C-alpha positions as CSV (number, residue, x, y, z in Angstrom):
1,M,-30.8,-7.2,77.7
2,A,-29.3,-4.6,80.1
3,A,-27.2,-2.0,78.4
4,R,-24.0,-1.6,79.5
5,K,-23.4,0.6,81.7
6,E,-19.9,2.5,81.0
7,I,-17.8,3.4,83.7
8,D,-15.8,7.0,83.8
9,G,-12.1,5.3,84.5
10,S,-11.4,9.6,86.0
11,A,-13.9,9.5,88.0
12,S,-12.0,8.4,91.4
13,V,-9.3,5.7,92.0
14,P,-11.9,2.9,92.6
15,E,-13.8,3.7,88.8
16,F,-10.4,3.8,87.3
17,Y,-9.4,0.4,88.9
18,G,-12.8,-1.0,87.9
19,K,-12.5,0.0,84.7
20,E,-9.1,-1.4,84.2
21,L,-10.6,-5.1,85.1
22,R,-13.5,-4.4,83.1
23,F,-10.5,-4.0,80.3
24,K,-8.1,-7.0,81.3
25,R,-10.7,-9.6,81.5
26,E,-12.9,-9.0,78.4
27,E,-9.5,-8.3,76.4
28,A,-9.0,-12.0,77.9
29,G,-12.7,-12.5,76.0
30,L,-13.8,-13.6,79.6
31,T,-17.6,-13.1,80.9
32,L,-17.9,-12.0,85.0
33,E,-18.8,-16.1,85.1
34,R,-16.0,-17.2,83.7
35,L,-13.2,-14.9,85.7
36,V,-14.7,-15.9,89.1
37,D,-14.9,-19.0,88.4
38,G,-13.4,-20.9,91.4
39,S,-13.3,-17.9,93.9
40,F,-15.5,-17.8,96.8
41,Y,-17.4,-14.7,94.6
42,G,-20.3,-14.0,92.6
43,V,-20.8,-12.6,89.3
44,T,-22.8,-9.3,91.2
45,Y,-20.1,-9.0,93.8
46,L,-17.2,-9.2,90.5
47,S,-19.6,-6.6,88.7
48,E,-19.5,-3.8,91.3
49,I,-16.0,-4.1,91.6
50,E,-16.0,-3.1,88.0
51,R,-18.4,-0.1,88.4
52,G,-16.3,1.3,91.5
53,E,-18.9,0.4,93.6
54,R,-17.7,-2.5,96.3
55,R,-13.6,-3.2,96.9
56,M,-11.6,-6.1,95.9
57,P,-11.0,-8.1,98.4
58,L,-6.9,-9.5,98.4
59,D,-7.8,-13.0,97.6
60,L,-10.0,-12.1,94.7
61,A,-7.9,-9.7,93.4
62,R,-4.6,-12.5,93.8
63,H,-7.5,-15.3,92.0
64,V,-8.1,-12.8,89.3
65,D,-4.0,-11.8,88.3
66,R,-3.5,-15.4,88.4
67,V,-6.6,-15.9,86.0
68,L,-6.3,-12.9,83.7
69,K,-2.2,-12.9,83.8
70,T,-1.7,-9.3,84.9
71,D,1.9,-9.9,86.8
72,G,0.3,-9.1,90.7
73,F,-1.2,-6.0,89.1
74,F,-4.3,-5.6,90.7
75,A,-3.4,-7.3,94.4
76,R,-1.0,-4.5,94.2
77,R,-3.5,-1.8,93.8
78,C,-6.7,-3.2,95.6
79,E,-5.1,-1.6,99.2
80,D,-4.8,2.0,96.8
81,V,-8.6,1.5,96.0
82,R,-9.3,0.8,99.5
83,K,-7.4,3.8,100.8
84,A,-8.7,6.3,97.7
85,R,-12.3,4.9,99.8
86,R,-12.0,5.5,103.1
87,K,-10.4,9.6,101.9
88,G,-11.8,11.6,104.3
89,H,-13.4,8.9,106.4
90,A,-12.9,7.8,109.9
91,P,-11.5,3.8,109.7
92,Y,-14.5,2.4,110.9
93,F,-16.4,3.8,109.1
94,E,-15.6,1.7,105.9
95,R,-17.9,-0.8,106.0
96,V,-20.6,1.7,106.0
97,L,-18.8,3.6,103.1
98,E,-19.6,0.3,101.0
99,A,-23.0,-0.9,103.0
100,E,-24.7,2.7,101.7
101,K,-23.9,2.1,97.7
102,R,-25.4,-1.4,98.2
103,A,-28.3,-0.8,100.8
104,E,-32.1,-1.0,99.3
105,T,-33.1,0.5,102.1
106,I,-31.4,2.4,105.1
107,Q,-33.4,3.6,108.0
108,Q,-31.7,6.0,110.6
109,W,-32.0,7.5,113.5
110,S,-30.4,10.9,114.5
111,P,-30.4,12.6,117.5
112,T,-28.3,15.2,117.9
113,V,-27.2,16.2,114.5
114,F,-28.4,15.8,110.9
115,P,-27.3,12.7,109.2
116,G,-23.6,13.5,107.5
117,L,-26.2,12.2,104.5
118,L,-28.1,15.0,104.4
119,Q,-25.5,17.9,105.9
120,T,-24.6,20.9,103.9
121,A,-21.1,21.4,103.4
122,P,-21.4,24.5,106.0
123,Y,-23.0,23.0,108.6
124,M,-20.2,19.6,108.2
125,R,-17.6,22.5,108.1
126,A,-18.4,24.0,111.4
127,L,-18.8,20.2,113.1
128,F,-15.6,19.4,112.0
129,R,-13.9,22.6,113.4
130,A,-15.9,22.3,116.4
131,E,-14.1,19.1,117.2
132,W,-10.4,19.5,114.9
133,A,-10.0,23.2,114.8
134,Q,-6.1,21.8,115.5
135,D,-6.5,20.5,111.7
136,L,-5.6,22.3,108.3
137,P,-8.0,23.9,106.8
138,E,-6.9,21.4,103.6
139,E,-7.8,18.0,106.2
140,I,-10.7,19.8,106.7
141,D,-11.9,20.1,102.8
142,E,-11.0,16.6,102.5
143,K,-13.3,15.6,105.6
144,I,-15.7,17.6,103.9
145,N,-15.7,16.4,100.0
146,G,-15.4,12.7,101.5
147,R,-18.8,13.0,103.0
148,L,-20.4,14.9,100.1
149,A,-19.6,12.5,98.1
150,R,-21.5,9.7,100.0
151,A,-24.5,12.6,99.5
152,Q,-23.5,11.4,95.7
153,L,-26.6,8.4,96.4
154,F,-29.5,10.6,95.9
155,E,-28.0,12.2,92.9
156,Q,-28.6,9.0,90.8
157,D,-31.3,8.0,88.4
158,H,-32.0,5.3,90.3
159,K,-35.0,5.2,93.3
160,K,-32.3,3.1,95.8
161,P,-31.6,3.0,98.7
162,E,-34.5,4.2,99.8
163,Y,-33.8,6.2,102.9
164,C,-35.9,7.2,106.0
165,V,-34.8,9.3,108.7
166,V,-36.2,10.7,112.4
167,L,-34.7,14.0,113.5
168,H,-35.1,15.1,117.1
169,E,-37.1,18.5,116.9
170,S,-34.3,20.1,118.6
171,L,-32.0,19.4,115.6
172,L,-34.2,21.8,113.8
173,R,-33.7,25.2,116.4
174,L,-30.0,24.3,117.6
175,T,-28.1,26.9,115.6
176,V,-24.9,25.4,114.7
177,L,-24.9,27.9,111.7
178,P,-26.4,31.9,110.9
179,G,-29.1,31.9,110.5
180,A,-29.6,32.2,106.6
181,Q,-26.8,28.7,106.1
182,M,-29.4,26.7,109.3
183,A,-31.8,28.7,106.3
184,E,-30.1,26.6,103.4
185,Q,-29.5,23.7,105.5
186,L,-33.2,22.9,106.2
187,D,-34.0,24.0,102.5
188,H,-31.5,21.5,101.4
189,I,-33.4,18.9,103.5
190,A,-36.5,19.4,102.4
191,A,-36.0,19.9,98.8
192,L,-35.0,16.0,99.0
193,I,-37.8,15.6,101.3
194,R,-39.8,17.0,97.8
195,R,-38.3,14.9,95.3
196,G,-39.2,12.0,97.1
197,R,-35.3,10.6,97.9
198,V,-35.7,10.5,101.8
199,F,-38.9,10.2,103.9
200,T,-38.1,12.1,106.8
201,Q,-40.6,12.5,110.5
202,I,-39.8,14.3,113.6
203,L,-39.9,13.1,116.9
204,P,-41.4,16.0,118.6
205,W,-39.4,17.5,121.9
206,N,-42.2,16.8,123.8
207,S,-42.3,13.4,123.0
208,G,-41.7,11.8,126.7
209,A,-39.8,8.8,126.5
210,H,-39.6,7.1,123.5
211,A,-37.6,4.3,122.1
212,L,-33.8,4.1,121.3
213,M,-33.3,7.1,123.7
214,L,-30.0,6.2,124.2
215,G,-28.7,6.7,121.2
216,N,-28.2,6.5,117.4
217,A,-29.0,3.8,115.2
218,M,-28.9,2.7,111.4
219,V,-30.6,-0.1,110.0
220,L,-29.4,-1.2,106.7
221,D,-30.8,-3.8,104.6
222,F,-29.9,-5.2,101.6
223,S,-30.9,-7.6,98.4
224,D,-28.1,-10.3,98.9
225,A,-27.0,-10.0,102.3
226,P,-28.1,-9.9,106.1
227,P,-29.3,-6.7,107.2
228,M,-26.7,-5.2,109.3
229,V,-26.9,-2.1,111.7
230,Y,-24.1,0.7,112.3
231,M,-23.9,2.8,115.7
232,E,-21.5,5.7,116.1
233,G,-20.0,7.3,118.8
234,Q,-17.7,10.2,118.9
235,H,-14.4,8.4,118.5
236,H,-16.0,5.2,116.7
237,G,-18.6,3.1,115.4
238,N,-19.9,-0.5,115.6
239,T,-21.4,-2.7,112.8
240,V,-23.7,-5.7,114.4
241,D,-24.8,-8.0,111.8
242,D,-26.5,-10.7,114.3
243,P,-30.1,-11.3,113.3
244,A,-31.3,-11.4,116.4
245,I,-29.8,-8.1,117.6
246,V,-30.5,-6.5,114.2
247,K,-34.4,-7.4,114.8
248,Q,-34.5,-5.9,118.5
249,Y,-33.1,-2.8,116.8
250,R,-35.6,-3.1,113.8
251,R,-38.4,-3.4,116.7
252,S,-36.9,-0.2,118.6
253,Y,-37.2,1.6,115.1
254,D,-40.6,1.0,114.3
255,L,-41.8,1.8,118.0
256,L,-39.8,5.5,117.1
257,R,-41.5,6.3,114.3
258,A,-44.4,5.4,115.5
259,A,-44.3,8.4,118.5
260,A,-42.7,10.7,115.8
261,L,-45.2,13.1,113.5
262,P,-46.5,12.3,110.0
263,L,-44.5,13.0,107.1
264,E,-46.3,15.8,105.9
265,A,-46.6,17.5,109.2
266,S,-42.8,16.6,109.1
267,L,-41.8,18.5,106.2
268,A,-43.5,21.4,107.2
269,M,-41.9,22.1,110.8
270,I,-38.6,22.0,108.9
271,E,-39.8,24.4,106.0
272,D,-41.5,26.5,109.1
273,A,-38.5,26.6,111.2
274,A,-36.2,27.4,107.9
275,E,-38.4,30.4,107.6
276,D,-37.8,31.6,111.2
277,Y,-34.3,31.8,110.6
278,R,-35.0,33.1,107.0
279,N,-36.5,36.0,108.9
280,G,-34.2,37.2,111.6
281,P,-34.1,36.3,115.2
282,Q,-35.8,33.5,116.2
283,S,-38.2,33.6,119.1
284,D,-37.9,31.7,122.6
């Protein structure tokens, strides 16, 4: 039997909510199975809520309040948890925030910026300040903290999700930051690669026509749910779970990976670019 994982209720609002849910359930002498009985949700779903990994739907919160006789506590607080989880992120990104934590694999194509999961804080700040120059410093900090929290996926003990990303070579030479900070950004990606946490391929700048030229894409696969595709513009994002469309995006992504450099060659290119930034001005 797997060891019972303790929940740090001080870590965040979702963790506090989940810890209170587990406490009330165990105080009532109920198993996960007994508590979800009569709802439309499964044991795994409720367990992930208790660990702070998934949001509580309102209908399930009302069911829990009825069974545990908690006087509407969980229904009243589930919206607070939802807001806390989304803090620092756009509303349209909420579904992806939850999906990333449950994904078995994430496959991403990012042609114009390093993906949020790979960005360092200075890189994030430069992007946010370019787009949201009118925001107060604390508002920018909130966005940065929210994005950094996503990257904790790579700091956990287990090896999920398996994250594969294709980057355009131009990103290695696009000087978003001063040289030393660009080197740190590239070193950060290289370190994740060497730890086996991400699998990164570079699409050469002279590769010609290739699949997915019209935009970015993220394909997420789950053990307990259908796969999903996420596409993002500057001020909007769309998730698609239609099986036929997901299949087309997966095929396009496979074609893109076939056109990109192998893993070892891609890592060498990233590390070479980092050295160029460290050693001074780059040549044309």
